[in-house]
N, C-alpha and C positions, 0 to 999 in steps of 0.2 A: 504493499499500499504506500510505502514511503517513496517508491520510484513513481508511481502514479501521481502522487502529490507534487513531486519535483517537476514532472512533465507538464502538469496542469499550471503551475507557477511559471514555467518557461513559456507556455503558450500565452498566458495573460500578459507577461512582459512584452512579448512580440507584438501582441495586439495593442497595447499601450504605446508602443514605440511607433507603430503604423499610424495611430490616431494622432500623434504629435507631428508626424511628417505630413499628414494629410492637412492638419491645421496650419503648418508652415506654408504649404502650397496656397491654401486659402488666403492667408494674410498677404502673401506676396502678390497675388492676384488683385486683392483689394487695393493694395499700394498702387499698383499699375493703374487701375481704374481711376483712383483719386488723382493721380498725377497726369494722366493722358486725357481723360474725359472730364475736363473742368468746366466746359460750357455746354449750353443747349445748342441745338442745330441752328436756331435763330442768331444766337450770338456768334456761332462760328462763321455764318455767312456774313454778318455785320462787321466782323473784325478781321482784317487782313493779317494782323499779328497772331491771332488765335488760330486762324486757318494754316498759316506756316508752321506754327508750333505742333498743330495736330499732324500735319503731313510729315514733319520730322519725327514725331514719336511713333508713326505707323510701323516702321521697321522694328523698333524696339518692342512694340506690342506683338508683332508677329513672331518674333523670336521667343518672347515670354510665353505665347500661347503654345508653341511647339514643345518648349521645355516642360510646360505644365502637363501637356498630353504624354510626353514621355515618362515623366514622374508618375502620373496616374496609372499608366500601363504597368510600370514596375511595381507599384504598390498593389495592383490587382493580382499580379503573379504572387507577390508575398502572401496575400490573403489565401490564394489557392494552396500554397505550401502549408500554411497554418491549418486549413480545413483538412488537408490530408493527414497532418499530424494528429488532429483531434479524431478523425476516423479510425487511424491506427491505434490510438489510445482507447478508443471506445471498443474496438475489436479485441484488444488485449484484455480489457476488463470483462468483456463478455465471455471470452474463453476462460479467464480466470474464474469467474462466477460459475460457469458450467463445470469446471474442474472441481471446484469446491463442493458443488451440489452432488456430483458423482461420487466423490469421496465420502460424503456423509451418508449417501444412499447405500454405499458398499459397507459402511461400518455397522 
């Protein structure tokens, strides 16, 4: 049972780490939105300076969106690995429970 507890604690830590990573991605995305999209469409059209600033920020925005996509794909892969670990742990526990039940039936 000690091994199962250790494995569950490890899974919990991995999930908390992933949650923190996703939170970081969200925060970085929010910062980009606050920095790039500072005006409404009417203001953008009305101000040449704002239009130029937006156009210059477009490339940065595109790079950031690609980076976010790659991070989220990586995090989805991490979630898949964690789910497999949970399934393996569940299978071990099921086999262990069946083994204990068989031993008590034989006694």
